[in-house]
PDB file of N, CA, C and O in Angstrom, chain B, residues numbered from 101:
ATOM      1  N   MET B 101     210.675  59.294 132.343  1.00  0.00           N
ATOM      2  CA  MET B 101     209.553  59.592 133.346  1.00  0.00           C
ATOM      3  C   MET B 101     208.144  59.174 132.791  1.00  0.00           C
ATOM      4  O   MET B 101     207.766  59.499 131.665  1.00  0.00           O
ATOM      5  N   SER B 102     207.429  58.460 133.632  1.00  0.00           N
ATOM      6  CA  SER B 102     206.092  57.889 133.225  1.00  0.00           C
ATOM      7  C   SER B 102     205.246  59.146 133.403  1.00  0.00           C
ATOM      8  O   SER B 102     205.523  60.095 134.136  1.00  0.00           O
ATOM      9  N   ILE B 103     204.276  59.024 132.696  1.00  0.00           N
ATOM     10  CA  ILE B 103     203.053  60.153 132.798  1.00  0.00           C
ATOM     11  C   ILE B 103     202.163  59.636 133.950  1.00  0.00           C
ATOM     12  O   ILE B 103     201.733  58.483 133.995  1.00  0.00           O
ATOM     13  N   PRO B 104     201.920  60.606 134.894  1.00  0.00           N
ATOM     14  CA  PRO B 104     200.899  60.163 135.890  1.00  0.00           C
ATOM     15  C   PRO B 104     199.477  59.963 135.171  1.00  0.00           C
ATOM     16  O   PRO B 104     199.104  60.384 134.076  1.00  0.00           O
ATOM     17  N   LYS B 105     198.729  59.109 136.229  1.00  0.00           N
ATOM     18  CA  LYS B 105     197.310  58.916 135.766  1.00  0.00           C
ATOM     19  C   LYS B 105     196.523  60.010 136.091  1.00  0.00           C
ATOM     20  O   LYS B 105     196.652  60.704 137.100  1.00  0.00           O
ATOM     21  N   ILE B 106     195.606  60.160 135.102  1.00  0.00           N
ATOM     22  CA  ILE B 106     194.547  61.409 135.296  1.00  0.00           C
ATOM     23  C   ILE B 106     193.272  60.848 135.846  1.00  0.00           C
ATOM     24  O   ILE B 106     192.607  59.916 135.393  1.00  0.00           O
ATOM     25  N   ILE B 107     193.030  61.658 137.011  1.00  0.00           N
ATOM     26  CA  ILE B 107     191.918  61.051 137.869  1.00  0.00           C
ATOM     27  C   ILE B 107     190.819  61.778 137.592  1.00  0.00           C
ATOM     28  O   ILE B 107     189.778  61.328 138.072  1.00  0.00           O
ATOM     29  N   SER B 108     190.724  62.975 136.828  1.00  0.00           N
ATOM     30  CA  SER B 108     189.386  63.678 136.397  1.00  0.00           C
ATOM     31  C   SER B 108     189.756  64.619 135.311  1.00  0.00           C
ATOM     32  O   SER B 108     190.805  65.262 135.349  1.00  0.00           O
ATOM     33  N   VAL B 109     188.780  64.712 134.209  1.00  0.00           N
ATOM     34  CA  VAL B 109     188.918  65.651 133.202  1.00  0.00           C
ATOM     35  C   VAL B 109     187.723  66.382 133.073  1.00  0.00           C
ATOM     36  O   VAL B 109     186.600  65.897 133.210  1.00  0.00           O
ATOM     37  N   GLU B 110     188.006  67.683 132.777  1.00  0.00           N
ATOM     38  CA  GLU B 110     186.596  68.545 132.682  1.00  0.00           C
ATOM     39  C   GLU B 110     186.562  69.417 131.472  1.00  0.00           C
ATOM     40  O   GLU B 110     187.453  70.258 131.353  1.00  0.00           O
ATOM     41  N   ALA B 111     185.760  69.325 130.684  1.00  0.00           N
ATOM     42  CA  ALA B 111     185.558  70.283 129.625  1.00  0.00           C
ATOM     43  C   ALA B 111     185.118  71.843 130.091  1.00  0.00           C
ATOM     44  O   ALA B 111     184.066  72.094 130.678  1.00  0.00           O
ATOM     45  N   ILE B 112     186.043  72.749 129.747  1.00  0.00           N
ATOM     46  CA  ILE B 112     185.671  74.204 130.049  1.00  0.00           C
ATOM     47  C   ILE B 112     185.455  75.088 129.057  1.00  0.00           C
ATOM     48  O   ILE B 112     185.282  74.550 127.963  1.00  0.00           O
ATOM     49  N   LYS B 113     185.397  76.500 129.071  1.00  0.00           N
ATOM     50  CA  LYS B 113     185.046  77.265 128.152  1.00  0.00           C
ATOM     51  C   LYS B 113     186.271  77.477 127.258  1.00  0.00           C
ATOM     52  O   LYS B 113     187.414  77.231 127.643  1.00  0.00           O
ATOM     53  N   ASP B 114     185.995  77.904 126.155  1.00  0.00           N
ATOM     54  CA  ASP B 114     187.184  78.231 125.094  1.00  0.00           C
ATOM     55  C   ASP B 114     187.861  77.086 124.684  1.00  0.00           C
ATOM     56  O   ASP B 114     189.021  77.210 124.289  1.00  0.00           O
ATOM     57  N   TYR B 115     187.223  75.774 124.717  1.00  0.00           N
ATOM     58  CA  TYR B 115     187.695  74.698 124.170  1.00  0.00           C
ATOM     59  C   TYR B 115     188.865  74.171 124.931  1.00  0.00           C
ATOM     60  O   TYR B 115     189.682  73.497 124.303  1.00  0.00           O
ATOM     61  N   LYS B 116     189.052  74.391 126.200  1.00  0.00           N
ATOM     62  CA  LYS B 116     190.135  73.930 126.901  1.00  0.00           C
ATOM     63  C   LYS B 116     189.567  72.748 127.881  1.00  0.00           C
ATOM     64  O   LYS B 116     188.395  72.671 128.250  1.00  0.00           O
ATOM     65  N   ILE B 117     190.647  71.815 128.245  1.00  0.00           N
ATOM     66  CA  ILE B 117     190.089  70.789 129.372  1.00  0.00           C
ATOM     67  C   ILE B 117     190.916  71.122 130.496  1.00  0.00           C
ATOM     68  O   ILE B 117     191.966  71.750 130.359  1.00  0.00           O
ATOM     69  N   LYS B 118     190.476  70.719 131.616  1.00  0.00           N
ATOM     70  CA  LYS B 118     191.273  70.797 132.817  1.00  0.00           C
ATOM     71  C   LYS B 118     191.387  69.217 133.260  1.00  0.00           C
ATOM     72  O   LYS B 118     190.438  68.435 133.310  1.00  0.00           O
ATOM     73  N   LEU B 119     192.707  68.932 133.557  1.00  0.00           N
ATOM     74  CA  LEU B 119     192.958  67.672 133.873  1.00  0.00           C
ATOM     75  C   LEU B 119     193.565  67.647 135.335  1.00  0.00           C
ATOM     76  O   LEU B 119     194.368  68.518 135.671  1.00  0.00           O
ATOM     77  N   ASN B 120     193.202  66.711 136.139  1.00  0.00           N
ATOM     78  CA  ASN B 120     193.583  66.468 137.487  1.00  0.00           C
ATOM     79  C   ASN B 120     194.481  65.216 137.477  1.00  0.00           C
ATOM     80  O   ASN B 120     193.997  64.230 136.921  1.00  0.00           O
ATOM     81  N   TYR B 121     195.697  65.103 137.999  1.00  0.00           N
ATOM     82  CA  TYR B 121     196.645  64.177 137.956  1.00  0.00           C
ATOM     83  C   TYR B 121     196.744  63.428 139.314  1.00  0.00           C
ATOM     84  O   TYR B 121     196.587  64.055 140.361  1.00  0.00           O
ATOM     85  N   GLU B 122     196.983  62.206 139.310  1.00  0.00           N
ATOM     86  CA  GLU B 122     197.227  61.664 140.954  1.00  0.00           C
ATOM     87  C   GLU B 122     198.291  62.210 141.629  1.00  0.00           C
ATOM     88  O   GLU B 122     198.361  61.963 142.833  1.00  0.00           O
ATOM     89  N   THR B 123     199.203  62.952 141.081  1.00  0.00           N
ATOM     90  CA  THR B 123     200.158  63.578 141.929  1.00  0.00           C
ATOM     91  C   THR B 123     199.696  64.964 142.486  1.00  0.00           C
ATOM     92  O   THR B 123     200.425  65.745 143.097  1.00  0.00           O
ATOM     93  N   GLY B 124     198.202  65.177 142.144  1.00  0.00           N
ATOM     94  CA  GLY B 124     197.975  66.452 142.778  1.00  0.00           C
ATOM     95  C   GLY B 124     198.192  67.841 141.780  1.00  0.00           C
ATOM     96  O   GLY B 124     197.890  69.015 141.997  1.00  0.00           O
ATOM     97  N   GLU B 125     198.794  67.248 140.693  1.00  0.00           N
ATOM     98  CA  GLU B 125     199.001  68.609 139.604  1.00  0.00           C
ATOM     99  C   GLU B 125     197.470  68.445 138.933  1.00  0.00           C
ATOM    100  O   GLU B 125     196.777  67.431 138.848  1.00  0.00           O
ATOM    101  N   ILE B 126     197.165  69.980 138.435  1.00  0.00           N
ATOM    102  CA  ILE B 126     196.224  70.400 137.835  1.00  0.00           C
ATOM    103  C   ILE B 126     196.735  71.029 136.611  1.00  0.00           C
ATOM    104  O   ILE B 126     197.537  71.955 136.734  1.00  0.00           O
ATOM    105  N   LYS B 127     196.330  70.599 135.325  1.00  0.00           N
ATOM    106  CA  LYS B 127     196.864  71.349 134.245  1.00  0.00           C
ATOM    107  C   LYS B 127     195.623  71.708 133.204  1.00  0.00           C
ATOM    108  O   LYS B 127     194.553  71.101 133.157  1.00  0.00           O
ATOM    109  N   LEU B 128     195.926  72.578 132.569  1.00  0.00           N
ATOM    110  CA  LEU B 128     194.897  73.137 131.566  1.00  0.00           C
ATOM    111  C   LEU B 128     195.444  73.064 130.006  1.00  0.00           C
ATOM    112  O   LEU B 128     196.451  73.615 129.560  1.00  0.00           O
ATOM    113  N   PHE B 129     194.624  72.342 129.398  1.00  0.00           N
ATOM    114  CA  PHE B 129     195.134  72.213 127.904  1.00  0.00           C
ATOM    115  C   PHE B 129     194.207  72.573 127.032  1.00  0.00           C
ATOM    116  O   PHE B 129     193.029  72.233 127.133  1.00  0.00           O
ATOM    117  N   ASP B 130     194.731  73.378 125.997  1.00  0.00           N
ATOM    118  CA  ASP B 130     194.092  73.943 125.062  1.00  0.00           C
ATOM    119  C   ASP B 130     193.852  73.048 123.670  1.00  0.00           C
ATOM    120  O   ASP B 130     194.780  72.738 122.924  1.00  0.00           O
ATOM    121  N   VAL B 131     192.621  72.726 123.470  1.00  0.00           N
ATOM    122  CA  VAL B 131     192.185  71.770 122.641  1.00  0.00           C
ATOM    123  C   VAL B 131     191.934  72.573 121.098  1.00  0.00           C
ATOM    124  O   VAL B 131     191.839  71.927 120.054  1.00  0.00           O
ATOM    125  N   LEU B 132     191.863  73.803 121.144  1.00  0.00           N
ATOM    126  CA  LEU B 132     191.294  74.780 120.137  1.00  0.00           C
ATOM    127  C   LEU B 132     192.299  74.354 118.675  1.00  0.00           C
ATOM    128  O   LEU B 132     191.824  74.078 117.573  1.00  0.00           O
ATOM    129  N   PRO B 133     193.879  74.396 119.049  1.00  0.00           N
ATOM    130  CA  PRO B 133     194.563  74.153 117.939  1.00  0.00           C
ATOM    131  C   PRO B 133     194.323  72.717 117.116  1.00  0.00           C
ATOM    132  O   PRO B 133     194.683  72.548 115.952  1.00  0.00           O
ATOM    133  N   TYR B 134     193.747  71.863 117.816  1.00  0.00           N
ATOM    134  CA  TYR B 134     193.553  70.531 117.170  1.00  0.00           C
ATOM    135  C   TYR B 134     192.337  70.327 116.439  1.00  0.00           C
ATOM    136  O   TYR B 134     192.258  69.352 115.691  1.00  0.00           O
ATOM    137  N   ILE B 135     191.283  71.206 116.576  1.00  0.00           N
ATOM    138  CA  ILE B 135     189.818  70.903 116.043  1.00  0.00           C
ATOM    139  C   ILE B 135     189.635  71.483 114.565  1.00  0.00           C
ATOM    140  O   ILE B 135     188.535  71.665 114.044  1.00  0.00           O
ATOM    141  N   SER B 136     190.805  71.734 113.993  1.00  0.00           N
ATOM    142  CA  SER B 136     190.612  72.184 112.553  1.00  0.00           C
ATOM    143  C   SER B 136     190.569  71.189 111.376  1.00  0.00           C
ATOM    144  O   SER B 136     190.064  71.347 110.264  1.00  0.00           O
ATOM    145  N   GLY B 137     191.265  70.056 111.921  1.00  0.00           N
ATOM    146  CA  GLY B 137     191.253  68.836 110.894  1.00  0.00           C
ATOM    147  C   GLY B 137     190.045  68.035 110.811  1.00  0.00           C
ATOM    148  O   GLY B 137     189.218  68.169 111.712  1.00  0.00           O
ATOM    149  N   ALA B 138     189.809  67.177 109.813  1.00  0.00           N
ATOM    150  CA  ALA B 138     188.600  66.547 109.550  1.00  0.00           C
ATOM    151  C   ALA B 138     188.297  65.495 110.797  1.00  0.00           C
ATOM    152  O   ALA B 138     187.124  65.320 111.128  1.00  0.00           O
ATOM    153  N   TRP B 139     189.391  64.782 111.502  1.00  0.00           N
ATOM    154  CA  TRP B 139     189.338  63.895 112.444  1.00  0.00           C
ATOM    155  C   TRP B 139     188.718  64.657 113.820  1.00  0.00           C
ATOM    156  O   TRP B 139     187.977  64.100 114.630  1.00  0.00           O
ATOM    157  N   TYR B 140     189.129  65.888 113.894  1.00  0.00           N
ATOM    158  CA  TYR B 140     188.496  66.465 115.122  1.00  0.00           C
ATOM    159  C   TYR B 140     187.692  67.588 115.012  1.00  0.00           C
ATOM    160  O   TYR B 140     187.480  68.298 115.995  1.00  0.00           O
ATOM    161  N   GLU B 141     187.182  67.846 113.826  1.00  0.00           N
ATOM    162  CA  GLU B 141     186.072  68.858 113.609  1.00  0.00           C
ATOM    163  C   GLU B 141     184.931  68.668 114.351  1.00  0.00           C
ATOM    164  O   GLU B 141     184.197  69.607 114.659  1.00  0.00           O
ATOM    165  N   GLU B 142     184.722  67.514 114.667  1.00  0.00           N
ATOM    166  CA  GLU B 142     183.152  67.255 115.472  1.00  0.00           C
ATOM    167  C   GLU B 142     183.365  68.004 116.867  1.00  0.00           C
ATOM    168  O   GLU B 142     182.367  68.273 117.536  1.00  0.00           O
ATOM    169  N   LEU B 143     184.684  68.359 117.338  1.00  0.00           N
ATOM    170  CA  LEU B 143     184.722  68.895 118.479  1.00  0.00           C
ATOM    171  C   LEU B 143     184.249  70.262 118.376  1.00  0.00           C
ATOM    172  O   LEU B 143     183.984  70.773 119.464  1.00  0.00           O
ATOM    173  N   ASN B 144     184.089  70.930 117.432  1.00  0.00           N
ATOM    174  CA  ASN B 144     183.570  72.232 117.349  1.00  0.00           C
ATOM    175  C   ASN B 144     182.255  72.429 117.801  1.00  0.00           C
ATOM    176  O   ASN B 144     181.777  73.546 117.996  1.00  0.00           O
ATOM    177  N   ASN B 145     181.467  71.028 118.027  1.00  0.00           N
ATOM    178  CA  ASN B 145     180.052  71.189 118.699  1.00  0.00           C
ATOM    179  C   ASN B 145     180.550  71.179 120.229  1.00  0.00           C
ATOM    180  O   ASN B 145     181.227  70.252 120.672  1.00  0.00           O
ATOM    181  N   TYR B 146     180.179  72.227 120.957  1.00  0.00           N
ATOM    182  CA  TYR B 146     180.746  72.303 122.182  1.00  0.00           C
ATOM    183  C   TYR B 146     179.970  71.197 122.931  1.00  0.00           C
ATOM    184  O   TYR B 146     180.641  70.593 123.768  1.00  0.00           O
ATOM    185  N   SER B 147     178.587  70.790 122.776  1.00  0.00           N
ATOM    186  CA  SER B 147     177.836  69.885 123.435  1.00  0.00           C
ATOM    187  C   SER B 147     178.667  68.428 123.080  1.00  0.00           C
ATOM    188  O   SER B 147     178.763  67.529 123.915  1.00  0.00           O
ATOM    189  N   TYR B 148     179.168  68.357 121.901  1.00  0.00           N
ATOM    190  CA  TYR B 148     180.084  67.140 121.854  1.00  0.00           C
ATOM    191  C   TYR B 148     181.206  67.132 122.606  1.00  0.00           C
ATOM    192  O   TYR B 148     181.491  66.170 123.321  1.00  0.00           O
ATOM    193  N   PHE B 149     182.119  68.466 122.489  1.00  0.00           N
ATOM    194  CA  PHE B 149     182.999  68.602 123.194  1.00  0.00           C
ATOM    195  C   PHE B 149     183.160  68.038 124.710  1.00  0.00           C
ATOM    196  O   PHE B 149     184.083  67.367 125.171  1.00  0.00           O
ATOM    197  N   LYS B 150     181.988  68.513 125.341  1.00  0.00           N
ATOM    198  CA  LYS B 150     181.905  68.256 126.874  1.00  0.00           C
ATOM    199  C   LYS B 150     181.749  66.654 127.136  1.00  0.00           C
ATOM    200  O   LYS B 150     181.648  66.219 128.283  1.00  0.00           O
ATOM    201  N   THR B 151     181.738  65.893 126.101  1.00  0.00           N
ATOM    202  CA  THR B 151     181.555  64.455 126.361  1.00  0.00           C
ATOM    203  C   THR B 151     183.201  63.790 126.638  1.00  0.00           C
ATOM    204  O   THR B 151     183.380  62.573 126.685  1.00  0.00           O
ATOM    205  N   VAL B 152     183.976  64.480 126.754  1.00  0.00           N
ATOM    206  CA  VAL B 152     185.392  64.193 127.077  1.00  0.00           C
ATOM    207  C   VAL B 152     185.393  63.224 128.371  1.00  0.00           C
ATOM    208  O   VAL B 152     184.691  63.499 129.343  1.00  0.00           O
ATOM    209  N   HIS B 153     186.239  62.042 128.334  1.00  0.00           N
ATOM    210  CA  HIS B 153     186.111  61.110 129.266  1.00  0.00           C
ATOM    211  C   HIS B 153     187.420  60.358 129.389  1.00  0.00           C
ATOM    212  O   HIS B 153     188.068  59.985 128.411  1.00  0.00           O
ATOM    213  N   ILE B 154     187.795  60.144 130.738  1.00  0.00           N
ATOM    214  CA  ILE B 154     188.843  59.202 130.910  1.00  0.00           C
ATOM    215  C   ILE B 154     188.886  57.950 130.439  1.00  0.00           C
ATOM    216  O   ILE B 154     187.820  57.336 130.440  1.00  0.00           O
ATOM    217  N   ILE B 155     190.177  57.229 129.896  1.00  0.00           N
ATOM    218  CA  ILE B 155     190.037  55.947 129.218  1.00  0.00           C
ATOM    219  C   ILE B 155     191.235  55.111 129.940  1.00  0.00           C
ATOM    220  O   ILE B 155     192.114  55.720 130.551  1.00  0.00           O
ATOM    221  N   LEU B 156     191.234  53.882 129.857  1.00  0.00           N
ATOM    222  CA  LEU B 156     192.269  53.183 130.094  1.00  0.00           C
ATOM    223  C   LEU B 156     192.836  53.383 131.815  1.00  0.00           C
ATOM    224  O   LEU B 156     194.026  53.618 132.026  1.00  0.00           O
ATOM    225  N   ASN B 157     191.954  53.274 132.826  1.00  0.00           N
ATOM    226  CA  ASN B 157     192.300  53.602 133.809  1.00  0.00           C
ATOM    227  C   ASN B 157     192.937  54.800 134.318  1.00  0.00           C
ATOM    228  O   ASN B 157     193.510  54.861 135.406  1.00  0.00           O
ATOM    229  N   GLY B 158     192.812  55.775 133.467  1.00  0.00           N
ATOM    230  CA  GLY B 158     193.487  57.190 133.851  1.00  0.00           C
ATOM    231  C   GLY B 158     194.725  57.281 132.872  1.00  0.00           C
ATOM    232  O   GLY B 158     195.521  58.194 133.086  1.00  0.00           O
ATOM    233  N   LYS B 159     194.924  56.552 131.981  1.00  0.00           N
ATOM    234  CA  LYS B 159     195.988  56.684 131.038  1.00  0.00           C
ATOM    235  C   LYS B 159     195.912  57.629 129.965  1.00  0.00           C
ATOM    236  O   LYS B 159     196.859  58.054 129.303  1.00  0.00           O
ATOM    237  N   GLY B 160     194.490  57.968 129.832  1.00  0.00           N
ATOM    238  CA  GLY B 160     194.321  58.872 128.659  1.00  0.00           C
ATOM    239  C   GLY B 160     192.983  59.514 128.657  1.00  0.00           C
ATOM    240  O   GLY B 160     192.225  59.352 129.614  1.00  0.00           O
ATOM    241  N   ILE B 161     192.620  60.313 127.520  1.00  0.00           N
ATOM    242  CA  ILE B 161     191.148  60.759 127.496  1.00  0.00           C
ATOM    243  C   ILE B 161     190.829  60.547 126.006  1.00  0.00           C
ATOM    244  O   ILE B 161     191.689  60.332 125.151  1.00  0.00           O
ATOM    245  N   GLU B 162     189.744  60.613 125.822  1.00  0.00           N
ATOM    246  CA  GLU B 162     188.939  60.657 124.415  1.00  0.00           C
ATOM    247  C   GLU B 162     187.676  60.960 124.550  1.00  0.00           C
ATOM    248  O   GLU B 162     187.058  60.754 125.594  1.00  0.00           O
ATOM    249  N   TRP B 163     187.059  61.594 123.277  1.00  0.00           N
ATOM    250  CA  TRP B 163     185.491  61.658 123.067  1.00  0.00           C
ATOM    251  C   TRP B 163     184.798  60.562 122.563  1.00  0.00           C
ATOM    252  O   TRP B 163     185.338  59.543 122.133  1.00  0.00           O
ATOM    253  N   GLU B 164     183.553  60.782 122.618  1.00  0.00           N
ATOM    254  CA  GLU B 164     182.666  59.682 122.380  1.00  0.00           C
ATOM    255  C   GLU B 164     182.921  58.788 121.100  1.00  0.00           C
ATOM    256  O   GLU B 164     182.765  57.567 121.099  1.00  0.00           O
ATOM    257  N   HIS B 165     183.360  59.588 119.930  1.00  0.00           N
ATOM    258  CA  HIS B 165     183.631  58.845 118.851  1.00  0.00           C
ATOM    259  C   HIS B 165     185.052  58.568 118.395  1.00  0.00           C
ATOM    260  O   HIS B 165     185.389  58.409 117.222  1.00  0.00           O
ATOM    261  N   GLY B 166     185.943  58.525 119.588  1.00  0.00           N
ATOM    262  CA  GLY B 166     187.253  57.977 119.583  1.00  0.00           C
ATOM    263  C   GLY B 166     188.382  59.212 119.447  1.00  0.00           C
ATOM    264  O   GLY B 166     189.560  59.053 119.768  1.00  0.00           O
ATOM    265  N   GLN B 167     187.939  60.230 119.021  1.00  0.00           N
ATOM    266  CA  GLN B 167     189.094  61.401 118.977  1.00  0.00           C
ATOM    267  C   GLN B 167     189.702  61.582 120.447  1.00  0.00           C
ATOM    268  O   GLN B 167     189.038  61.685 121.478  1.00  0.00           O
ATOM    269  N   ASP B 168     191.018  61.600 120.344  1.00  0.00           N
ATOM    270  CA  ASP B 168     192.021  61.801 121.529  1.00  0.00           C
ATOM    271  C   ASP B 168     193.068  62.486 121.428  1.00  0.00           C
ATOM    272  O   ASP B 168     193.343  62.936 120.315  1.00  0.00           O
ATOM    273  N   ILE B 169     193.781  62.707 122.350  1.00  0.00           N
ATOM    274  CA  ILE B 169     195.142  63.362 122.287  1.00  0.00           C
ATOM    275  C   ILE B 169     196.202  62.695 123.135  1.00  0.00           C
ATOM    276  O   ILE B 169     196.049  62.462 124.334  1.00  0.00           O
ATOM    277  N   ALA B 170     197.364  62.383 122.390  1.00  0.00           N
ATOM    278  CA  ALA B 170     198.293  61.529 123.153  1.00  0.00           C
ATOM    279  C   ALA B 170     198.588  62.242 124.610  1.00  0.00           C
ATOM    280  O   ALA B 170     198.812  63.442 124.769  1.00  0.00           O
ATOM    281  N   PRO B 171     198.534  61.151 125.723  1.00  0.00           N
ATOM    282  CA  PRO B 171     198.673  61.356 127.054  1.00  0.00           C
ATOM    283  C   PRO B 171     199.944  62.443 127.255  1.00  0.00           C
ATOM    284  O   PRO B 171     199.832  63.529 127.824  1.00  0.00           O
ATOM    285  N   HIS B 172     201.174  61.908 126.662  1.00  0.00           N
ATOM    286  CA  HIS B 172     202.233  62.894 126.889  1.00  0.00           C
ATOM    287  C   HIS B 172     202.140  64.339 126.368  1.00  0.00           C
ATOM    288  O   HIS B 172     202.834  65.217 126.882  1.00  0.00           O
ATOM    289  N   GLU B 173     201.199  64.629 125.241  1.00  0.00           N
ATOM    290  CA  GLU B 173     201.155  65.931 124.982  1.00  0.00           C
ATOM    291  C   GLU B 173     200.094  66.592 125.788  1.00  0.00           C
ATOM    292  O   GLU B 173     200.221  67.812 125.888  1.00  0.00           O
ATOM    293  N   LEU B 174     199.150  66.089 126.339  1.00  0.00           N
ATOM    294  CA  LEU B 174     198.357  66.677 127.464  1.00  0.00           C
ATOM    295  C   LEU B 174     199.318  67.087 128.695  1.00  0.00           C
ATOM    296  O   LEU B 174     199.204  68.187 129.235  1.00  0.00           O
ATOM    297  N   TYR B 175     200.229  66.172 129.084  1.00  0.00           N
ATOM    298  CA  TYR B 175     200.908  66.216 130.174  1.00  0.00           C
ATOM    299  C   TYR B 175     201.945  67.628 129.973  1.00  0.00           C
ATOM    300  O   TYR B 175     202.030  68.679 130.609  1.00  0.00           O
ATOM    301  N   ASP B 176     202.641  67.113 128.815  1.00  0.00           N
ATOM    302  CA  ASP B 176     203.968  68.173 128.541  1.00  0.00           C
ATOM    303  C   ASP B 176     203.539  69.576 128.199  1.00  0.00           C
ATOM    304  O   ASP B 176     204.134  70.583 128.582  1.00  0.00           O
ATOM    305  N   MET B 177     202.278  69.559 127.322  1.00  0.00           N
ATOM    306  CA  MET B 177     202.008  70.860 126.899  1.00  0.00           C
ATOM    307  C   MET B 177     200.881  71.468 127.740  1.00  0.00           C
ATOM    308  O   MET B 177     200.554  72.636 127.528  1.00  0.00           O
ATOM    309  N   GLY B 178     200.239  70.704 128.730  1.00  0.00           N
ATOM    310  CA  GLY B 178     199.374  71.422 129.593  1.00  0.00           C
ATOM    311  C   GLY B 178     200.035  72.625 130.490  1.00  0.00           C
ATOM    312  O   GLY B 178     201.233  72.603 130.770  1.00  0.00           O
ATOM    313  N   VAL B 179     199.379  73.414 130.812  1.00  0.00           N
ATOM    314  CA  VAL B 179     199.694  74.539 131.675  1.00  0.00           C
ATOM    315  C   VAL B 179     199.260  74.286 133.158  1.00  0.00           C
ATOM    316  O   VAL B 179     198.066  74.181 133.440  1.00  0.00           O
ATOM    317  N   SER B 180     200.160  74.197 134.017  1.00  0.00           N
ATOM    318  CA  SER B 180     200.159  73.872 135.217  1.00  0.00           C
ATOM    319  C   SER B 180     199.262  75.026 135.960  1.00  0.00           C
ATOM    320  O   SER B 180     199.708  76.163 135.812  1.00  0.00           O
ATOM    321  N   ILE B 181     198.094  74.906 136.719  1.00  0.00           N
ATOM    322  CA  ILE B 181     197.442  75.931 137.411  1.00  0.00           C
ATOM    323  C   ILE B 181     197.385  75.402 138.900  1.00  0.00           C
ATOM    324  O   ILE B 181     197.524  74.237 139.273  1.00  0.00           O
ATOM    325  N   ALA B 182     197.131  76.604 139.714  1.00  0.00           N
ATOM    326  CA  ALA B 182     196.635  76.171 141.096  1.00  0.00           C
ATOM    327  C   ALA B 182     195.279  76.468 141.239  1.00  0.00           C
ATOM    328  O   ALA B 182     194.731  77.311 140.528  1.00  0.00           O
ATOM    329  N   GLU B 183     194.561  75.690 142.310  1.00  0.00           N
ATOM    330  CA  GLU B 183     193.047  75.610 142.386  1.00  0.00           C
ATOM    331  C   GLU B 183     192.986  75.901 143.860  1.00  0.00           C
ATOM    332  O   GLU B 183     191.899  75.947 144.436  1.00  0.00           O
TER     333      GLU B 183
END
C-alpha cells in the first residue's frame, strides 16, 4: 500500500504534529520521542519546531534545517483523530 499524500501539517502543543492526508484522514504524530538525539535536538526549541512543512508535493515533512521523519512512520504510527 502506498502512503497517501499529506495535504497539510501543523505543529501543535506537546511536540505533536497534526497531519491531514488526501484521503481525508487526520493523524496526530508524537515527535517527542525523536528529539533526544543530536540530529533532532534543535526541535526542542518550540519556535523552531513550528517551522515544520510539507515537502516533495505531499510525500513527506521536514523542518528548516533538514530534520525529517519517514513518511511511513508518520502514517503507520500516527494516531487517527476525528475533527
